[in-house]
C-alpha positions in Angstrom: 79.9 173.5 40.8 81.1 169.9 40.7 79.0 167.2 42.3 82.1 165.2 43.2 84.5 165.4 46.2 88.2 165.1 45.7 88.4 161.5 47.0 85.5 160.2 45.0 86.3 157.3 42.7 84.8 158.0 39.3 84.6 156.6 35.8 85.8 158.9 33.0 85.4 158.8 29.2 86.8 159.4 26.7 89.9 158.0 28.2 92.3 160.3 26.4 90.8 163.1 28.6 91.3 161.2 31.9 94.9 162.2 32.5 97.7 160.0 33.7 96.1 158.3 36.7 98.3 157.0 39.6 98.4 153.2 39.0 102.1 153.0 37.9 102.6 149.8 39.9 99.7 148.1 38.2 101.2 149.0 34.8 104.7 147.8 35.6 103.9 144.9 37.9 103.3 142.2 35.2 106.8 142.9 33.7 108.4 142.3 37.1 106.2 139.5 38.5 105.3 137.6 35.3 108.2 138.2 33.0 111.2 138.6 35.4 112.3 142.0 34.4 114.8 143.5 36.8 114.1 146.9 38.4 115.5 149.7 40.4 113.4 152.2 42.4 114.6 155.5 43.9 111.9 156.5 46.4 113.3 160.0 46.7 112.8 160.9 43.1 110.2 158.3 42.2 112.4 157.1 39.3 111.8 153.5 38.3 113.9 151.6 35.8 113.1 148.1 34.4 115.4 146.0 32.2 114.4 143.0 30.1 116.0 139.7 30.9 117.7 139.7 27.5 119.2 143.1 28.1 117.8 144.6 24.8 115.1 146.8 26.3 114.7 149.1 29.2 111.8 151.2 30.5 112.2 154.4 32.5 109.6 156.2 34.6 110.9 159.6 35.7 108.3 161.8 37.3 110.9 164.5 38.0 111.8 164.8 34.3 112.0 168.5 33.5 110.6 168.3 30.0 107.6 166.3 31.1 108.6 163.1 29.2 107.9 160.8 32.1 108.0 157.5 30.3 110.7 156.2 28.0 111.0 152.8 26.4 114.3 152.2 24.6 115.4 149.2 22.5 118.8 148.6 20.9 119.7 146.6 17.8 117.6 147.9 16.1 117.5 151.2 18.0 114.1 152.7 18.7 112.4 154.7 21.4 108.9 155.3 22.6 108.2 158.3 24.9 105.1 159.4 26.7 104.5 162.7 28.5 103.1 163.3 32.0 99.4 163.2 31.4 99.3 160.3 28.9 96.6 157.8 30.2 98.3 155.0 32.1 96.1 152.4 30.6 97.5 153.0 27.1 101.1 153.1 28.4 100.5 149.8 30.3 99.2 148.2 27.1 102.4 149.0 25.4 104.7 148.1 28.3 103.0 144.8 28.9 103.2 143.9 25.1 107.0 144.2 25.2 107.8 140.6 26.3 105.8 139.1 23.5 107.5 141.4 20.9 110.9 140.2 22.4 109.9 136.5 22.0 108.6 135.7 25.4 105.1 134.2 24.8 104.4 133.3 28.4 101.0 134.7 29.5 100.0 135.7 26.0 96.5 134.6 26.8 96.4 137.1 29.7 97.9 140.0 27.7 96.6 139.8 24.2 98.0 142.0 21.4 95.6 143.8 19.2 95.3 142.5 15.7 93.5 145.6 14.3 95.3 147.9 12.0 95.2 151.6 12.7 92.4 152.2 10.2 90.3 149.5 11.7 90.7 150.8 15.3 89.8 154.3 14.1 86.7 153.2 12.2 85.5 151.0 15.1 85.7 153.8 17.6 84.4 156.7 15.5 87.7 158.4 14.8 88.0 160.2 11.4 90.8 159.2 9.0 92.4 161.7 6.5 94.9 160.3 4.0 97.4 162.4 2.0 100.3 161.2 -0.1 102.7 160.7 2.8 100.6 161.2 6.0 97.5 159.8 7.6 95.7 161.7 10.4 93.4 159.9 12.8 91.2 162.4 14.8 89.0 161.6 17.8 85.3 162.3 17.5 85.6 165.6 19.6 88.7 166.7 17.6 90.9 167.0 20.6 93.2 164.0 20.1 95.2 163.3 16.9 97.4 160.5 15.8 99.7 161.4 12.9 101.2 158.5 11.0 104.0 159.5 8.7 105.9 156.3 7.8 109.0 158.0 6.3 109.5 160.2 9.3 112.0 159.7 12.2 108.9 159.6 14.4 106.3 157.7 12.3 103.7 157.6 15.1 102.9 160.9 16.9 100.0 161.3 19.3 98.9 164.7 20.6 96.1 165.8 22.8 94.9 169.1 24.4 91.5 170.1 25.7 91.7 173.8 25.1 94.5 174.4 22.6 97.3 173.2 24.8 96.1 174.2 28.3 96.4 171.9 31.2 95.5 168.5 29.6 98.1 168.5 26.9 100.0 165.3 26.4 102.1 163.8 23.7 103.4 160.3 22.8 105.9 159.4 20.1 107.2 156.1 18.7 110.3 156.2 16.6 111.4 154.6 13.3 112.2 150.9 13.5 109.9 150.3 16.4 107.4 147.4 15.9 104.1 148.7 14.5 102.4 146.5 17.1 103.3 149.1 19.7 101.5 151.9 17.9 98.5 149.6 17.3 98.4 148.5 20.9 98.6 152.1 22.2 96.0 153.4 19.8 93.6 150.5 20.6 93.7 151.2 24.3 93.6 155.0 23.8 90.6 155.0 21.5 88.6 152.4 23.4 85.3 154.1 24.5 85.2 152.1 27.8 85.7 154.4 30.8 88.7 154.3 33.1 88.8 154.8 36.9 90.3 157.8 38.5 90.0 159.6 41.8 88.3 162.9 41.0 91.2 164.9 42.4 93.6 163.2 40.0 91.7 164.4 36.9 93.3 167.3 35.1 91.7 170.5 36.5 90.0 171.6 33.3 88.6 168.2 32.7 86.8 168.3 36.1 84.4 170.9 34.7 84.6 170.1 31.0 81.4 169.2 29.2 83.5 167.1 26.9 84.3 164.5 29.6 81.7 162.1 30.9 82.3 161.6 34.6 80.1 159.2 36.6 80.3 157.9 40.2 81.6 154.4 41.1 80.6 154.0 44.7 77.1 155.6 44.7 75.7 154.3 41.4 72.4 152.6 41.9 73.3 149.9 39.4 76.7 148.6 38.2 78.9 151.7 37.8 79.9 150.6 34.3 76.2 150.0 33.3 75.4 153.5 34.7 78.3 155.0 32.7 77.2 153.2 29.5 73.7 154.5 29.9 75.0 158.0 30.3 77.2 157.5 27.2 74.2 156.4 25.2 72.2 159.4 26.3 74.8 161.8 24.8 74.1 162.6 21.2 76.9 163.3 18.7 75.4 166.8 18.1 75.9 167.6 21.7 79.6 166.9 21.8 81.7 170.0 22.2 84.0 170.9 19.4 87.7 171.8 19.6 88.2 175.5 20.4 
C-alpha cells in the first residue's frame, strides 16, 4: 500500500522513471517569452505549435496524437526531426526545446539556459551508465538496465532512446533524433535524462506501475522534516547498488 495520496507533491528519481509530468507551459514558456517564438494553441485538442522567428524550425505538442508521439521538433535546410513519445520526462524535452534558439544563432539568455559541453561518453560515465561499443553502434544503459540510448552514427535515426519498466508495460517511452540534427540536441537530452537529481511530480501523475515500483525512489515534498531535496539525497545515499532491481 502506498503512503502517498493522489495530490501529494513528491520527488522522484531516477527521472527517466518519472513519466511526462504536466509542466508543458514551463517547458515552452521561455521560447515564447524570452525568444519571441510565435505560437498557436487549440484548447479543444490541447495542440500547441511554436514557430521560430527565422521560420526554420517548428515545435508541435499534440497530446491527441494517435501513435503516442506527442512532441515533434522539425527543422528544414537541413531537414531533421526530433520526436518524443507521451511518457518522456518533460525536463529532458524542455532542455532540448530551450536549447533551440542558441543552435539557431540566438545567443540571448545563454547564461540562463546553458548547453552541456559533455560528450555522450562523459555523461554516461558521470552518472553511472554503462557503455558498450561495437564497430558501428554504441549502447548507453542506465544503472538499472531499464533505459537505453543507442547511438548509431550512420543510421537515419542516429540517436534512439528507449525505456520500459517491465518489458514495455505502462512506462514505455521512446525518443529519436534524426540524421543531420545537431549532436548538441542529443547531448542536451541525455544530460538532463541521466541526471540523478530528482524531479517533482504529483503522485497521481506518476505512471501506475512506478507508484509501487521498488526501482523508483519517491519521497515527499511538503512533509519532509528537512529540505525535501536533502531528504531525497539522503534516501538515495542509503540505497546500495546491490539493492537495485534488475530489468525483468
